[in-house]
C-alpha positions in Angstrom: -8.6 5.8 22.0 -7.2 4.0 25.1 -3.9 2.3 24.0 -3.9 -0.1 27.0 -5.1 -3.5 25.9 -7.9 -5.2 27.8 -7.9 -8.9 28.7 -10.1 -9.5 25.6 -7.6 -7.6 23.4 -4.7 -9.7 24.8 -6.6 -12.9 24.2 -7.2 -11.8 20.6 -3.5 -11.0 20.2 -2.7 -14.5 21.3 -5.2 -15.9 18.8 -3.8 -13.9 16.0 -0.2 -14.9 16.8 -1.2 -18.5 17.0 -3.1 -18.4 13.6 -0.2 -16.6 11.9 2.4 -19.0 13.3 0.5 -22.0 12.1 -1.1 -20.8 8.8 1.4 -18.4 7.2 3.4 -20.7 5.0 7.0 -21.2 6.2 8.3 -21.0 2.6 6.7 -17.6 2.2 8.3 -16.4 5.4 11.7 -17.7 4.2 11.3 -15.8 1.0 10.4 -12.5 2.7 13.2 -12.9 5.2 15.6 -13.3 2.2 14.1 -10.1 0.7 12.6 -12.0 -2.2 9.3 -11.1 -3.7 6.2 -13.3 -3.4 4.6 -14.3 -6.7 1.1 -13.3 -7.5 0.0 -16.9 -6.9 1.6 -16.9 -3.5 0.0 -13.6 -2.5 -3.4 -14.7 -3.7 -3.1 -18.1 -1.9 -2.3 -16.2 1.4 -5.3 -14.0 0.9 -7.5 -17.0 0.4 -6.2 -18.5 3.6 -7.2 -15.3 5.4 -10.6 -15.4 3.6 -11.2 -19.0 4.7 -10.5 -17.9 8.3 -12.9 -14.9 7.8 -10.1 -12.4 8.4 -9.5 -11.1 4.8 -11.2 -7.8 5.3 -11.0 -6.4 8.9 -12.0 -2.9 7.8 -15.2 -4.0 5.9 -18.6 -3.8 7.5 -19.9 -7.2 8.8 -22.7 -7.2 6.2 -20.2 -7.3 3.4 -18.0 -10.0 5.0 -16.0 -7.9 7.5 -14.8 -9.2 10.9 -16.7 -6.8 13.2 -13.4 -6.2 15.1 -12.8 -3.1 17.1 -10.2 -0.6 15.9 -7.9 -1.9 18.6 -8.3 -5.5 17.3 -7.6 -4.3 13.7 -4.5 -2.6 14.9 -3.3 -5.7 16.8 -3.9 -7.9 13.8 -2.1 -5.6 11.4 0.8 -5.3 13.9 1.1 -9.1 14.2 1.0 -9.4 10.4 3.8 -6.9 10.0 6.0 -8.4 12.7 5.8 -11.9 11.1 6.2 -10.5 7.6 2.9 -11.7 6.3 1.7 -9.4 3.4 -1.5 -7.6 3.8 -4.1 -8.1 1.1 -3.3 -6.2 -2.1 -4.8 -2.8 -1.2 -6.2 -1.7 -4.6 -9.2 -4.0 -4.3 -9.7 -4.6 -0.6 -8.8 -1.2 0.9 -9.2 1.3 -2.0 -11.9 0.5 -4.5 -14.1 -1.7 -2.3 -14.9 1.1 0.2 -15.8 3.4 -2.7 -18.2 0.7 -4.1 -19.7 0.3 -0.7 -20.2 4.0 -0.2 -21.2 5.2 -3.7 -21.9 2.1 -5.8 -25.3 0.7 -6.8 -26.7 -2.5 -5.2 -26.0 -4.3 -8.4 -22.3 -3.1 -8.3 -21.9 -4.2 -4.7 -23.3 -7.7 -5.5 -21.2 -8.0 -8.7 -17.8 -6.8 -7.4 -17.5 -7.1 -3.6 -17.7 -10.9 -3.2 -14.8 -11.5 -5.7 -12.7 -8.8 -4.0 -13.3 -10.4 -0.6 -12.3 -13.9 -1.9 -9.4 -12.5 -3.9 -10.7 -13.9 -7.1 -10.1 -10.6 -8.9 -6.9 -8.5 -8.8 -7.4 -4.8 -9.1 -5.1 -1.9 -10.0 -5.4 1.9 -9.9 -5.6 4.3 -12.8 -5.1 7.8 -11.4 -1.8 9.4 -12.3 -1.1 10.4 -16.0 2.1 11.4 -17.8 1.3 15.0 -17.2 -1.0 14.7 -14.2 0.6 13.5 -11.1 0.5 15.7 -8.0 -2.0 17.9 -9.8 -4.3 15.0 -10.4 -7.3 17.1 -11.2 -5.6 18.1 -14.5 -6.0 14.6 -15.9 -6.8 14.3 -19.6 -7.9 10.7 -20.1 -11.3 11.2 -21.7 -14.5 9.1 -21.5 -17.2 10.1 -24.0 -20.7 8.8 -23.6 -21.9 6.7 -26.6 -25.3 5.2 -25.9 -24.9 2.7 -23.0 -21.1 2.8 -23.1 -18.3 5.2 -22.5 -15.5 5.4 -25.0 -12.2 5.9 -23.2 -9.0 7.3 -24.7 -5.8 8.4 -22.9 -3.0 7.0 -20.7 -2.3 6.3 -17.1 1.2 5.9 -15.6 2.8 4.6 -12.4 0.2 1.9 -12.4 1.3 -0.6 -9.8 1.1 -4.4 -10.6 -1.2 -3.7 -13.6 0.5 -6.6 -15.3 -1.4 -8.9 -12.9 -4.7 -7.1 -12.8 -8.1 -8.2 -14.0 -9.8 -4.8 -13.4 -8.7 -1.2 -13.1 -10.5 1.7 -11.4 -10.0 4.9 -13.2 -10.5 8.6 -13.0 -11.6 9.9 -16.4 -12.6 13.3 -17.8 -16.2 13.4 -18.8 -16.8 17.2 -19.0 -14.3 19.8 -20.3 -16.6 22.8 -19.9 -16.6 23.0 -16.1 -14.0 23.5 -13.3 -11.5 20.7 -13.7 -12.4 19.0 -10.4 -16.1 19.0 -11.4 -15.7 17.2 -14.8 -14.2 13.9 -13.5 -15.9 10.5 -13.2 -15.0 7.2 -11.6 -15.1 4.2 -13.9 -14.4 0.5 -13.4 -12.8 -1.1 -16.5 -12.1 -4.7 -17.4 -8.4 -5.0 -18.2 -9.2 -7.5 -20.9 -11.2 -4.9 -22.9 -10.0 -4.4 -26.5 -7.9 -1.3 -26.8 -6.0 -1.6 -23.5 -2.2 -2.1 -23.7 0.5 -2.0 -20.9 4.1 -0.9 -21.1 6.3 -1.8 -18.1 8.3 0.8 -16.4 11.6 -0.5 -14.9 12.4 1.2 -11.6 15.9 1.9 -10.3 15.9 -1.4 -8.4 15.6 -3.2 -11.8 12.0 -4.4 -11.3 9.0 -3.7 -13.6 6.7 -3.0 -10.7 4.8 -0.2 -12.4 3.3 0.4 -15.9 1.9 2.8 -18.3 -1.6 1.9 -19.4 -2.9 3.1 -22.7 -6.6 3.3 -23.7 -7.5 3.4 -27.4 -11.2 3.6 -28.0 -11.9 1.3 -25.1 -15.7 0.7 -24.7 -16.8 0.6 -21.1 -20.4 -0.2 -20.1 -22.1 2.8 -18.5 -23.2 0.4 -15.7 -19.5 0.5 -14.6 -19.8 4.2 -13.6 -19.6 4.6 -9.8 -22.0 7.0 -8.4 -22.9 10.1 -10.4 -21.2 11.3 -13.6 -18.8 14.1 -13.0 -18.7 13.4 -9.2 -15.6 11.2 -9.4 -13.3 13.8 -7.7 -15.3 13.6 -4.5 -15.0 9.8 -4.5 -11.3 10.0 -5.3 -10.5 12.2 -2.4 -12.1 9.7 0.0 -10.1 6.9 -1.5 -6.9 8.8 -1.3 -7.3 9.5 2.5 -7.7 5.7 3.0 -4.5 5.1 0.9 -2.4 7.7 2.7 -3.5 6.3 6.1 -2.4 2.8 5.0 1.0 4.1 3.8 2.1 4.8 7.4 3.5 1.3 7.7 4.0 1.1 11.4 4.0 -2.8 11.7 6.5 -3.1 8.9 8.7 -0.5 10.5 8.7 -2.4 13.7 9.8 -5.6 12.0 12.6 -3.8 10.1 13.8 -2.0 13.2 14.0 -5.4 15.0 16.0 -6.7 12.0 18.3 -3.7 12.2 19.0 -4.4 15.9 19.7 -8.1 15.2 22.1 -7.4 12.3 23.8 -4.6 14.2 24.5 -7.1 17.0 26.1 -9.4 14.4 28.1 -6.8 12.5 31.8 -6.1 13.3 32.7 -2.4 13.3 36.3 -3.3 12.3 37.7 -3.1 15.8 36.3 -6.3 17.2 33.1 -4.8 18.4 29.5 -5.1 17.2 27.7 -2.0 15.9 25.4 -2.2 18.9 28.5 -1.3 21.0 28.7 2.0 19.1 27.0 4.7 21.1 26.3 6.9 18.0 24.7 4.0 16.2 22.6 3.1 19.2 21.4 6.7 19.4 20.4 6.5 15.8 18.3 3.4 16.4 16.8 5.0 19.5 15.7 8.0 17.5 14.0 5.8 14.9 12.3 3.8 17.6 11.0 6.9 19.4 9.6 8.3 16.1 8.1 5.0 15.2 6.3 4.8 18.5 5.0 8.4 18.1 3.7 7.5 14.6 1.9 4.5 16.0 0.1 6.6 18.6 -0.8 9.1 15.9 -2.2 6.2 13.8 -4.2 5.0 16.8 -5.8 8.5 17.2 -6.8 8.4 13.5 -8.3 4.9 14.0 -10.2 6.3 17.0 -11.7 8.9 14.7 -12.6 6.2 12.1 -14.2 4.1 14.8 -16.8 6.9 15.2 -17.8 6.6 11.5 -15.7 9.3 10.1 -13.4 8.9 7.0 -9.8 9.7 7.6 -9.3 13.5 7.3 -6.2 15.6 6.7 -4.4 13.8 9.5 -3.9 11.0 6.9 -1.5 13.4 5.2 0.6 13.6 8.4 0.7 9.8 8.7 1.8 9.6 5.0 4.6 12.1 5.4 6.0 10.8 8.6 5.6 7.1 7.7 7.3 7.3 4.3 10.2 9.5 5.5 10.7 7.3 8.5 10.8 4.2 6.3 13.5 5.9 4.1 15.5 6.7 7.3 15.4 3.0 8.1 16.5 2.2 4.6 19.5 4.6 4.9 20.4 3.0 8.2 20.4 -0.5 6.7 22.8 0.8 3.9 25.1 2.5 6.5 25.2 -0.8 8.5 25.9 -2.8 5.4 28.7 -0.5 4.3 30.7 -1.7 1.3 28.7 -5.0 1.3 26.0 -3.0 -0.5 28.2 -2.3 -3.5 28.2 -5.7 -5.2 24.5 -5.7 -5.9 23.4 -8.9 -7.7 19.8 -8.6 -8.9 19.7 -12.3 -9.7 19.9 -13.2 -6.0 16.3 -12.1 -5.6 15.0 -14.5 -8.3 13.8 -18.0 -7.7 16.5 -20.6 -8.6 19.5 -18.4 -7.8 22.1 -20.6 -6.1 24.5 -18.0 -4.8 24.7 -16.9 -1.2 23.6 -13.5 0.1 26.5 -11.0 0.1 27.7 -9.6 3.4 26.2 -9.9 6.9 22.5 -10.1 7.1 21.9 -10.2 3.3 23.4 -6.7 3.0 22.9 -6.6 -0.8 19.1 -6.5 -0.1 19.6 -3.1 1.6 20.5 -1.6 -1.7 17.4 -3.1 -3.4 15.1 -1.7 -0.7 16.8 1.7 -0.5 16.4 2.2 -4.3 12.8 0.9 -4.3 11.6 3.1 -1.4 12.8 6.3 -3.0 9.3 6.4 -4.5 7.5 6.2 -1.2 7.5 9.9 -0.5 5.9 10.5 -4.0 3.2 7.9 -4.4 -0.2 8.5 -2.7 0.4 12.2 -3.3 3.9 13.7 -2.9 4.9 14.7 0.5 5.3 18.3 -0.7 1.6 18.3 -1.7 0.7 16.7 1.7 2.4 19.6 3.5 0.2 22.0 1.5 -2.9 20.1 2.5 -1.9 20.2 6.2 -1.2 24.0 5.9 -4.6 24.6 4.5 -6.9 22.0 6.2 -5.1 21.8 9.6 -3.2 25.0 10.2 -5.6 27.3 8.2 -2.8 29.0 6.4 
């Protein structure tokens, strides 16, 4: 892919910036700048603004409501979104289950599910990991037994992100115990309002119940909700995971956070009357991050070039996942180092609506602790980085 923007690309960049400047609500931007979480209603409202513009699903085919943009245009838009702080659509529906429905679902399933995903009428979540099946996902035990025109599902899923908001969940379930473990898995779509489903929140070390355990007790799921063929779910799951790992790279968000680091460093006194940007060692640290971030961006562009030829992301998505998450954690650590002792008096209430106190320390330094704690999980979700290195050794290096 040629990384030089054409006049058409630059014109599109101007259009995207103008749209985001005028349409991304100022109150949302203020919350994000203050490291506060947007509510479900605010996220959905923003997604509906994108839908009204016709920009909700850049990666979708035009026939299903996609934009028809080139890979460069998609990259430009995602970058501009990241730089302004606008959240991308929740990925579980738009970027994860929707491509699987398009590729392997029936025409009835496409007609039933895709329009509501596109318009953000339905919130999806993922049911993959289990209490004893994380990195070795193929060992999952949640069972789906055929009973006439239904499957009866029993088992548990864990690390389920935002399941408390979800209307539907896409699940990997065990439908055959007599074959190799990868060959006995199916891909089911399950209504979260179904009798027999319960959620138990899991509080992370940042104090937020971002993830859940989901329990299935004799949950009856119509057989029409099976995607593709029975016992072929592992094939579909691998395709979905490559899309997820590619999206985890997070280059636009990294650029925005690096820009914030530079700004805060210029405002921070090192104790001797100088800013941290006057410190050569700290500048070297920022330069190293910026170089790696740029290298990651070019690696992502190469992956997008491959996708533009009609290929699904391959093992290179594992490289993007490793480098992207570890670089994000380096940025987290640098924020903490910059904040120094201001990180210590962490007050969770300051991230809640209605809190009247003022941020602690320069640049809302207490937020650095929140983000640092939260992003410890980044090198685990989407397949742990240790497992990704094994994938690279086998699929790329041939070891």
